[in-house]
N, C-alpha and C positions, 0 to 999 in steps of 0.2 A: 504494500500500500504506500501511497505517496503523501502521507499526512503532513509532512514537513515542507512540501514543495510550495513556495510562495512566488517564485520568479520562474516563468516558463518562456524560454526564448528558442523559437524554431525559425527565426528569420533567415532570409537568403538561402532558401531551398527551392524546391520545385513542387511544393505542396499544393494540392488542389482541394484539400479539406483539412480541417483542424484535427490533429491526432487525438484520439480518445485515450484519456489517461486511465480510466477505470470507472468504478462506480461514482455516482454523483458526490458522495462524501469526499472523494479525493479531489474534486474540483473546488470544493468549498473553501480551501485555504489559499488558492492561487490568487495573488493580488496584482501581479504584473504579467501581462501576456503580450509577447512581441512576435508578430507574424509578418513583419515587413518583408517585402520583396519575395513574394511567392506567386502562386497563380490562383489565389482564392477568389471566389465569386460571392454573390449575395447570401447564399445559403450558409456561409461560414458564420454569419452573424447570429443565426439561430443557435449554433453550438456555443459561440462566445457568450451568449446570454445566460448560459448555464453556470458561468463563473460568477457567482453572486457577490463575492467580496472583491471583485476586480476594481482596482484603483487606477491602473494604467493599462491602456489598450492601444497598441500600435499595429495598424493594419494598412500602413502606407504601401504604395507601389504594388498593388495586386490588380485584379481585374474587376473590382467592385464598382458598379455603375450607379447603384441605388442603395442607400442605407435604410434598413427597416426601422422606423420610429418605434415600433413595438419592442423589438429586440434591444435596441440601443437604450431606449427609455427605461427599460427594466433594470438596467445596471446603475442603480442609484448611488453606489459608492465611488463611481468614476470621478477622478480628479484630473486626468489627462487623457486626451484622445488624439491620435494622429491618423488621419485618413488621406494625407497628401498623395498626389500622383496616381489617383485612381480614375480620374476622368469623370467625377461625379457631376451630374447635370443640375442637381438640386441638393440642398441639405435638409434633412428632416427637421421638423419643428418641435422636436422633443428635448432639445438641449436645456430648455427652461425647467424640465423635470429632473435635472441632475444637479442637486443643490451643492455638491462639493466640487463641481467642475471648475477648474481654474485655467486649464490650458487646452485649447482646441487648435490643431494644426490641420489646415485643409487647403493648402496652396496647390 
């Protein structure tokens, strides 16, 4: 079991989906998730939303064209989000539901 895992970095790979760590209990301690420079799509956000204690989410430079307001808005512990380089056409209107968010990178 990965109870002590708080920082999960699988950036700069060729991932098309987020690796499954194990039971949901294992995901509950992950606070930082780095998925930058992979080949992820919108469906990755549904998996990322299972990381309830997530404070930092970097999903920059993937193939995400639309962000799900439902998935992103459910991560209320988020302090930092980086979605740069994805070619987003719009930003979801859920950021106001993230009370701890201090950094949003979306260039």
